[in-house]
VMD Tcl script that builds the backbone (N, CA, C; Angstrom):
set m [mol new atoms 228]
animate dup $m
set s [atomselect $m all]
$s set {name element resname resid chain x y z} {
  {N N UNK 1 A 21.185 -8.419 13.234}
  {CA C UNK 1 A 21.618 -7.652 14.394}
  {C C UNK 1 A 21.684 -6.163 14.038}
  {N N UNK 2 A 21.158 -5.345 14.897}
  {CA C UNK 2 A 21.172 -3.904 14.672}
  {C C UNK 2 A 22.572 -3.353 14.888}
  {N N UNK 3 A 22.913 -2.364 14.090}
  {CA C UNK 3 A 24.188 -1.686 14.270}
  {C C UNK 3 A 24.083 -0.713 15.439}
  {N N UNK 4 A 25.113 -0.637 16.276}
  {CA C UNK 4 A 25.066 0.320 17.383}
  {C C UNK 4 A 25.409 1.756 16.955}
  {N N UNK 5 A 25.652 1.977 15.657}
  {CA C UNK 5 A 25.956 3.323 15.178}
  {C C UNK 5 A 24.660 4.095 14.968}
  {N N UNK 6 A 24.674 5.366 15.390}
  {CA C UNK 6 A 23.475 6.201 15.320}
  {C C UNK 6 A 23.825 7.508 14.618}
  {N N UNK 7 A 22.989 7.897 13.673}
  {CA C UNK 7 A 23.225 9.090 12.868}
  {C C UNK 7 A 22.213 10.185 13.196}
  {N N UNK 8 A 22.704 11.417 13.298}
  {CA C UNK 8 A 21.846 12.593 13.447}
  {C C UNK 8 A 21.904 13.340 12.120}
  {N N UNK 9 A 20.740 13.416 11.451}
  {CA C UNK 9 A 20.672 14.066 10.141}
  {C C UNK 9 A 19.409 14.899 10.041}
  {N N UNK 10 A 19.486 15.905 9.169}
  {CA C UNK 10 A 18.307 16.734 8.911}
  {C C UNK 10 A 17.406 16.021 7.907}
  {N N UNK 11 A 16.099 16.130 8.121}
  {CA C UNK 11 A 15.107 15.529 7.234}
  {C C UNK 11 A 14.618 16.568 6.228}
  {N N UNK 12 A 13.967 16.134 5.152}
  {CA C UNK 12 A 13.473 17.084 4.141}
  {C C UNK 12 A 12.502 18.135 4.692}
  {N N UNK 13 A 11.795 17.806 5.791}
  {CA C UNK 13 A 10.858 18.776 6.372}
  {C C UNK 13 A 11.536 19.700 7.389}
  {N N UNK 14 A 12.875 19.712 7.406}
  {CA C UNK 14 A 13.717 20.558 8.264}
  {C C UNK 14 A 13.715 20.162 9.733}
  {N N UNK 15 A 13.142 19.022 10.073}
  {CA C UNK 15 A 13.304 18.483 11.420}
  {C C UNK 15 A 14.587 17.654 11.434}
  {N N UNK 16 A 14.971 17.201 12.611}
  {CA C UNK 16 A 16.205 16.413 12.759}
  {C C UNK 16 A 15.857 15.044 13.313}
  {N N UNK 17 A 16.585 14.022 12.862}
  {CA C UNK 17 A 16.316 12.673 13.324}
  {C C UNK 17 A 17.549 12.015 13.917}
  {N N UNK 18 A 17.298 11.141 14.877}
  {CA C UNK 18 A 18.305 10.228 15.408}
  {C C UNK 18 A 17.910 8.864 14.868}
  {N N UNK 19 A 18.802 8.234 14.102}
  {CA C UNK 19 A 18.443 6.987 13.433}
  {C C UNK 19 A 19.598 6.000 13.489}
  {N N UNK 20 A 19.297 4.778 13.911}
  {CA C UNK 20 A 20.307 3.721 13.922}
  {C C UNK 20 A 20.675 3.367 12.492}
  {N N UNK 21 A 21.940 3.068 12.274}
  {CA C UNK 21 A 22.421 2.682 10.962}
  {C C UNK 21 A 21.685 1.419 10.500}
  {N N UNK 22 A 21.137 1.469 9.302}
  {CA C UNK 22 A 20.442 0.325 8.744}
  {C C UNK 22 A 18.979 0.204 9.126}
  {N N UNK 23 A 18.499 1.053 10.013}
  {CA C UNK 23 A 17.098 0.998 10.442}
  {C C UNK 23 A 16.196 1.604 9.377}
  {N N UNK 24 A 14.961 1.139 9.326}
  {CA C UNK 24 A 14.015 1.686 8.365}
  {C C UNK 24 A 13.301 2.917 8.912}
  {N N UNK 25 A 13.248 3.035 10.254}
  {CA C UNK 25 A 12.577 4.178 10.881}
  {C C UNK 25 A 13.523 4.881 11.842}
  {N N UNK 26 A 13.274 6.161 12.044}
  {CA C UNK 26 A 14.080 6.947 12.991}
  {C C UNK 26 A 13.752 6.543 14.420}
  {N N UNK 27 A 14.726 6.635 15.295}
  {CA C UNK 27 A 14.515 6.390 16.722}
  {C C UNK 27 A 13.817 7.572 17.373}
  {N N UNK 28 A 13.957 8.739 16.749}
  {CA C UNK 28 A 13.306 9.943 17.250}
  {C C UNK 28 A 13.414 11.062 16.236}
  {N N UNK 29 A 12.397 11.920 16.203}
  {CA C UNK 29 A 12.382 13.095 15.334}
  {C C UNK 29 A 12.225 14.314 16.234}
  {N N UNK 30 A 13.064 15.331 15.995}
  {CA C UNK 30 A 13.144 16.476 16.898}
  {C C UNK 30 A 13.124 17.784 16.116}
  {N N UNK 31 A 12.729 18.838 16.806}
  {CA C UNK 31 A 12.711 20.166 16.183}
  {C C UNK 31 A 14.110 20.722 16.001}
  {N N UNK 32 A 15.037 20.397 16.914}
  {CA C UNK 32 A 16.373 20.983 16.839}
  {C C UNK 32 A 17.442 19.910 16.662}
  {N N UNK 33 A 18.552 20.327 16.096}
  {CA C UNK 33 A 19.704 19.450 15.921}
  {C C UNK 33 A 20.246 19.003 17.281}
  {N N UNK 34 A 20.272 19.898 18.248}
  {CA C UNK 34 A 20.805 19.585 19.577}
  {C C UNK 34 A 20.010 18.470 20.257}
  {N N UNK 35 A 18.688 18.505 20.129}
  {CA C UNK 35 A 17.854 17.463 20.732}
  {C C UNK 35 A 18.117 16.105 20.085}
  {N N UNK 36 A 18.219 16.090 18.762}
  {CA C UNK 36 A 18.481 14.844 18.044}
  {C C UNK 36 A 19.871 14.313 18.371}
  {N N UNK 37 A 20.863 15.194 18.488}
  {CA C UNK 37 A 22.236 14.801 18.810}
  {C C UNK 37 A 22.291 14.196 20.212}
  {N N UNK 38 A 21.587 14.770 21.154}
  {CA C UNK 38 A 21.530 14.206 22.511}
  {C C UNK 38 A 20.977 12.779 22.485}
  {N N UNK 39 A 19.919 12.571 21.723}
  {CA C UNK 39 A 19.307 11.245 21.623}
  {C C UNK 39 A 20.262 10.254 20.961}
  {N N UNK 40 A 20.946 10.670 19.907}
  {CA C UNK 40 A 21.894 9.787 19.220}
  {C C UNK 40 A 23.015 9.349 20.149}
  {N N UNK 41 A 23.550 10.303 20.911}
  {CA C UNK 41 A 24.627 9.956 21.852}
  {C C UNK 41 A 24.123 9.030 22.950}
  {N N UNK 42 A 22.912 9.263 23.425}
  {CA C UNK 42 A 22.327 8.412 24.464}
  {C C UNK 42 A 22.212 6.957 23.978}
  {N N UNK 43 A 21.716 6.774 22.754}
  {CA C UNK 43 A 21.564 5.431 22.196}
  {C C UNK 43 A 22.933 4.775 21.988}
  {N N UNK 44 A 23.878 5.526 21.427}
  {CA C UNK 44 A 25.214 4.980 21.172}
  {C C UNK 44 A 25.918 4.587 22.471}
  {N N UNK 45 A 25.763 5.386 23.516}
  {CA C UNK 45 A 26.350 5.048 24.825}
  {C C UNK 45 A 25.758 3.752 25.353}
  {N N UNK 46 A 24.449 3.657 25.301}
  {CA C UNK 46 A 23.744 2.491 25.836}
  {C C UNK 46 A 24.113 1.214 25.077}
  {N N UNK 47 A 24.292 1.325 23.754}
  {CA C UNK 47 A 24.530 0.150 22.930}
  {C C UNK 47 A 25.998 -0.068 22.578}
  {N N UNK 48 A 26.879 0.830 23.044}
  {CA C UNK 48 A 28.307 0.675 22.790}
  {C C UNK 48 A 28.686 0.874 21.335}
  {N N UNK 49 A 28.223 1.963 20.753}
  {CA C UNK 49 A 28.506 2.240 19.342}
  {C C UNK 49 A 29.092 3.619 19.139}
  {N N UNK 50 A 28.826 4.167 17.954}
  {CA C UNK 50 A 29.294 5.508 17.620}
  {C C UNK 50 A 28.104 6.383 17.273}
  {N N UNK 51 A 28.210 7.652 17.604}
  {CA C UNK 51 A 27.201 8.641 17.249}
  {C C UNK 51 A 27.827 9.591 16.236}
  {N N UNK 52 A 27.129 9.814 15.141}
  {CA C UNK 52 A 27.596 10.693 14.072}
  {C C UNK 52 A 26.639 11.863 13.942}
  {N N UNK 53 A 27.186 13.071 13.868}
  {CA C UNK 53 A 26.396 14.287 13.679}
  {C C UNK 53 A 26.716 14.850 12.304}
  {N N UNK 54 A 25.692 14.969 11.457}
  {CA C UNK 54 A 25.868 15.517 10.113}
  {C C UNK 54 A 25.348 16.947 10.058}
  {N N UNK 55 A 26.042 17.774 9.283}
  {CA C UNK 55 A 25.576 19.149 9.107}
  {C C UNK 55 A 24.447 19.177 8.078}
  {N N UNK 56 A 23.943 20.347 7.770}
  {CA C UNK 56 A 22.824 20.461 6.829}
  {C C UNK 56 A 23.176 19.940 5.444}
  {N N UNK 57 A 24.450 19.969 5.087}
  {CA C UNK 57 A 24.896 19.468 3.792}
  {C C UNK 57 A 25.116 17.967 3.769}
  {N N UNK 58 A 24.968 17.303 4.910}
  {CA C UNK 58 A 25.116 15.859 4.979}
  {C C UNK 58 A 26.517 15.369 5.329}
  {N N UNK 59 A 27.461 16.296 5.551}
  {CA C UNK 59 A 28.824 15.906 5.907}
  {C C UNK 59 A 28.934 15.686 7.410}
  {N N UNK 60 A 29.784 14.731 7.788}
  {CA C UNK 60 A 29.989 14.459 9.206}
  {C C UNK 60 A 30.679 15.660 9.849}
  {N N UNK 61 A 30.042 16.190 10.871}
  {CA C UNK 61 A 30.560 17.354 11.589}
  {C C UNK 61 A 31.252 16.941 12.880}
  {N N UNK 62 A 30.725 15.896 13.494}
  {CA C UNK 62 A 31.267 15.441 14.774}
  {C C UNK 62 A 30.924 13.970 14.929}
  {N N UNK 63 A 31.770 13.253 15.688}
  {CA C UNK 63 A 31.462 11.864 16.003}
  {C C UNK 63 A 32.010 11.525 17.370}
  {N N UNK 64 A 31.263 10.713 18.085}
  {CA C UNK 64 A 31.669 10.263 19.414}
  {C C UNK 64 A 31.640 8.747 19.437}
  {N N UNK 65 A 32.686 8.145 19.989}
  {CA C UNK 65 A 32.792 6.695 20.083}
  {C C UNK 65 A 32.539 6.261 21.515}
  {N N UNK 66 A 31.670 5.276 21.678}
  {CA C UNK 66 A 31.341 4.752 23.009}
  {C C UNK 66 A 31.565 3.244 23.077}
  {N N UNK 67 A 32.525 2.739 22.315}
  {CA C UNK 67 A 32.761 1.300 22.256}
  {C C UNK 67 A 33.716 0.828 23.337}
  {N N UNK 68 A 34.315 1.748 24.056}
  {CA C UNK 68 A 35.310 1.371 25.053}
  {C C UNK 68 A 36.696 1.328 24.448}
  {N N UNK 69 A 36.798 1.552 23.149}
  {CA C UNK 69 A 38.088 1.570 22.464}
  {C C UNK 69 A 38.190 2.867 21.672}
  {N N UNK 70 A 39.123 3.704 22.049}
  {CA C UNK 70 A 39.340 4.957 21.328}
  {C C UNK 70 A 40.300 4.678 20.190}
  {N N UNK 71 A 39.877 4.853 18.921}
  {CA C UNK 71 A 40.731 4.532 17.789}
  {C C UNK 71 A 41.951 5.435 17.647}
  {N N UNK 72 A 41.943 6.583 18.316}
  {CA C UNK 72 A 43.105 7.460 18.248}
  {C C UNK 72 A 44.172 6.981 19.219}
  {N N UNK 73 A 45.401 6.957 18.770}
  {CA C UNK 73 A 46.513 6.503 19.586}
  {C C UNK 73 A 47.406 7.698 19.896}
  {N N UNK 74 A 46.845 8.637 20.658}
  {CA C UNK 74 A 47.561 9.884 20.975}
  {C C UNK 74 A 47.910 9.907 22.461}
  {N N UNK 75 A 49.154 10.130 22.739}
  {CA C UNK 75 A 49.565 10.231 24.136}
  {C C UNK 75 A 49.491 11.679 24.594}
  {N N UNK 76 A 49.262 11.850 25.889}
  {CA C UNK 76 A 49.313 13.193 26.424}
  {C C UNK 76 A 48.106 13.599 27.040}
}
mol reanalyze $m
mol bondsrecalc $m
mol representation Tube
mol addrep $m
């Protein structure tokens, strides 16, 4: 079963990819980080997963959860 988590990361050729966790190939390769991030969020929304955005250094910069359950328990 495919993981519904999708990662946006920079590739060695300086393009950006949207790739499902555990997949052997990218779901899409884009010229800009913004285009790849849009695709990652679209896939995660459709499949009920999480979208992760990594900066150029590979660290998670942002993440969005689309599972219907927000792990944060903050009131207000």
